[in-house]
C-alpha positions as CSV (number, residue, x, y, z in Angstrom):
1,M,108.7,-50.8,65.8
2,A,109.1,-47.0,65.4
3,G,109.4,-47.2,61.8
4,A,112.9,-48.1,61.1
5,T,111.9,-51.2,59.2
6,I,110.4,-51.5,55.6
7,A,106.4,-52.0,56.1
8,A,104.8,-54.9,54.8
9,P,102.4,-54.4,52.1
10,T,99.0,-54.3,53.7
11,I,95.5,-55.7,52.1
12,Y,93.2,-53.6,54.5
13,T,92.5,-50.7,52.4
14,V,89.2,-48.8,52.4
15,W,87.7,-51.0,49.7
16,W,88.1,-54.2,51.7
17,Y,85.6,-52.8,54.1
18,L,83.2,-51.5,52.0
19,T,81.2,-54.8,51.6
20,P,77.9,-55.0,49.6
21,E,75.9,-55.0,53.1
22,L,77.6,-51.8,54.0
23,W,76.9,-49.9,50.8
24,L,73.4,-51.1,51.4
25,V,73.0,-49.4,54.8
26,L,75.0,-46.4,53.6
27,I,72.4,-45.8,50.5
28,A,69.3,-46.7,53.0
29,G,70.9,-44.1,55.4
30,A,71.3,-41.4,52.9
31,I,67.4,-42.1,51.8
32,G,66.1,-42.2,55.1
33,S,68.0,-39.0,56.4
34,T,66.3,-36.8,53.6
35,P,62.7,-35.4,54.1
36,W,60.7,-37.2,51.8
37,V,58.9,-39.2,54.5
38,P,57.4,-36.2,56.4
39,A,56.4,-34.8,53.1
40,L,54.7,-37.8,51.9
41,A,53.0,-38.2,55.1
42,A,51.7,-34.6,54.9
43,R,50.7,-35.2,51.5
44,I,48.6,-38.6,52.7
45,G,47.2,-36.6,55.4
46,R,45.7,-33.8,53.1
47,A,44.0,-36.6,50.8
48,E,40.3,-36.7,51.3
49,R,40.1,-40.4,50.2
50,P,40.1,-42.3,53.4
51,R,41.1,-45.6,51.4
52,L,44.4,-44.1,50.7
53,V,45.1,-43.1,54.0
54,W,44.2,-46.7,55.1
55,T,46.5,-48.0,52.1
56,A,49.4,-45.9,53.4
57,G,48.8,-47.4,57.0
58,A,48.6,-50.9,55.9
59,L,52.0,-50.0,53.8
60,T,53.6,-48.8,56.7
61,T,52.6,-51.7,59.1
62,A,54.0,-54.1,56.3
63,S,57.1,-52.4,55.7
64,L,57.7,-52.2,59.4
65,T,56.8,-56.1,59.8
66,A,59.3,-56.9,56.9
67,L,62.0,-55.0,58.8
68,L,61.5,-57.0,61.8
69,V,61.6,-60.3,60.1
70,A,64.7,-59.2,58.3
71,S,66.3,-58.3,61.4
72,I,65.4,-61.5,63.0
73,V,66.7,-63.7,60.3
74,S,70.2,-61.7,60.1
75,L,70.4,-62.1,63.8
76,S,69.7,-65.8,63.7
77,A,71.7,-66.1,60.6
78,R,75.0,-65.1,62.2
79,T,77.6,-67.3,64.0
80,Y,77.8,-64.6,67.0
81,N,74.4,-63.9,68.8
82,P,74.2,-61.4,71.5
83,F,71.6,-63.4,73.1
84,I,73.4,-66.4,73.7
85,Y,73.6,-66.2,77.4
86,F,70.0,-65.2,77.8
87,R,68.8,-68.5,79.4
88,F,71.8,-68.3,82.1
Protein backbone atom coordinates (compact mmCIF):
# COMPACT_ATOMS: atom_id res chain seq x y z
CA MET A 1 0.00 0.00 0.00
CA ALA A 2 2.88 2.35 0.64
CA GLY A 3 5.01 1.17 -2.24
CA ALA A 4 6.62 -1.78 -0.49
CA THR A 5 5.46 -4.26 -3.12
CA ILE A 6 6.15 -4.66 -6.79
CA ALA A 7 3.59 -2.83 -8.87
CA ALA A 8 1.46 -4.79 -11.27
CA PRO A 9 1.82 -3.82 -14.91
CA THR A 10 -0.84 -1.36 -15.89
CA ILE A 11 -2.67 -1.19 -19.19
CA TYR A 12 -4.02 2.29 -18.61
CA THR A 13 -1.56 4.42 -20.51
CA VAL A 14 -2.25 7.71 -22.23
CA TRP A 15 -2.93 5.92 -25.52
CA TRP A 16 -5.70 3.89 -23.91
CA TYR A 17 -7.65 7.10 -23.28
CA LEU A 18 -7.05 8.67 -26.71
CA THR A 19 -10.01 7.17 -28.54
CA PRO A 20 -10.99 8.18 -32.09
CA GLU A 21 -13.90 10.16 -30.66
CA LEU A 22 -11.52 12.14 -28.45
CA TRP A 23 -9.20 12.81 -31.39
CA LEU A 24 -12.15 14.15 -33.36
CA VAL A 25 -13.13 16.46 -30.51
CA LEU A 26 -9.55 17.67 -30.03
CA ILE A 27 -9.18 18.46 -33.74
CA ALA A 28 -12.57 20.19 -33.87
CA GLY A 29 -11.63 22.23 -30.78
CA ALA A 30 -8.31 23.27 -32.31
CA ILE A 31 -10.00 24.34 -35.54
CA GLY A 32 -12.84 26.07 -33.71
CA SER A 33 -10.52 28.03 -31.44
CA THR A 34 -8.75 29.76 -34.31
CA PRO A 35 -9.97 33.14 -35.60
CA TRP A 36 -10.91 31.92 -39.07
CA VAL A 37 -14.65 32.02 -38.34
CA PRO A 38 -14.75 35.79 -37.57
CA ALA A 39 -12.49 36.47 -40.55
CA LEU A 40 -14.80 34.50 -42.85
CA ALA A 41 -17.86 36.28 -41.42
CA ALA A 42 -16.23 39.67 -42.01
CA ARG A 43 -15.36 38.73 -45.58
CA ILE A 44 -18.90 37.56 -46.30
CA GLY A 45 -20.29 40.72 -44.67
CA ARG A 46 -18.24 42.86 -47.05
CA ALA A 47 -19.54 41.00 -50.08
CA GLU A 48 -21.84 43.05 -52.24
CA ARG A 49 -23.66 40.07 -53.65
CA PRO A 50 -26.75 39.26 -51.56
CA ARG A 51 -26.77 35.71 -52.86
CA LEU A 52 -23.43 35.00 -51.13
CA VAL A 53 -24.78 36.32 -47.83
CA TRP A 54 -27.93 34.21 -48.21
CA THR A 55 -25.84 31.12 -49.00
CA ALA A 56 -23.68 31.66 -45.93
CA GLY A 57 -26.78 31.99 -43.75
CA ALA A 58 -28.25 28.80 -45.19
CA LEU A 59 -24.95 26.98 -44.69
CA THR A 60 -24.78 28.14 -41.07
CA THR A 61 -28.33 26.99 -40.40
CA ALA A 62 -27.73 23.63 -42.06
CA SER A 63 -24.53 22.99 -40.11
CA LEU A 64 -26.15 23.89 -36.79
CA THR A 65 -29.10 21.62 -37.60
CA ALA A 66 -26.72 18.78 -38.45
CA LEU A 67 -24.88 19.34 -35.16
CA LEU A 68 -28.18 19.22 -33.26
CA VAL A 69 -29.23 15.98 -34.97
CA ALA A 70 -25.81 14.42 -34.33
CA SER A 71 -26.04 15.37 -30.65
CA ILE A 72 -29.52 13.87 -30.34
CA VAL A 73 -28.42 10.66 -32.06
CA SER A 74 -25.34 10.41 -29.85
CA LEU A 75 -27.40 10.97 -26.72
CA SER A 76 -30.02 8.41 -27.65
CA ALA A 77 -27.49 5.77 -28.75
CA ARG A 78 -25.69 5.60 -25.41
CA THR A 79 -26.72 3.33 -22.59
CA TYR A 80 -26.50 6.12 -20.02
CA ASN A 81 -29.06 8.84 -20.56
CA PRO A 82 -29.01 11.80 -18.15
CA PHE A 83 -32.70 12.38 -18.79
CA ILE A 84 -33.78 8.92 -17.67
CA TYR A 85 -35.60 10.29 -14.63
CA PHE A 86 -37.16 13.23 -16.43
CA ARG A 87 -40.62 11.66 -16.35
CA PHE A 88 -40.56 11.12 -12.57
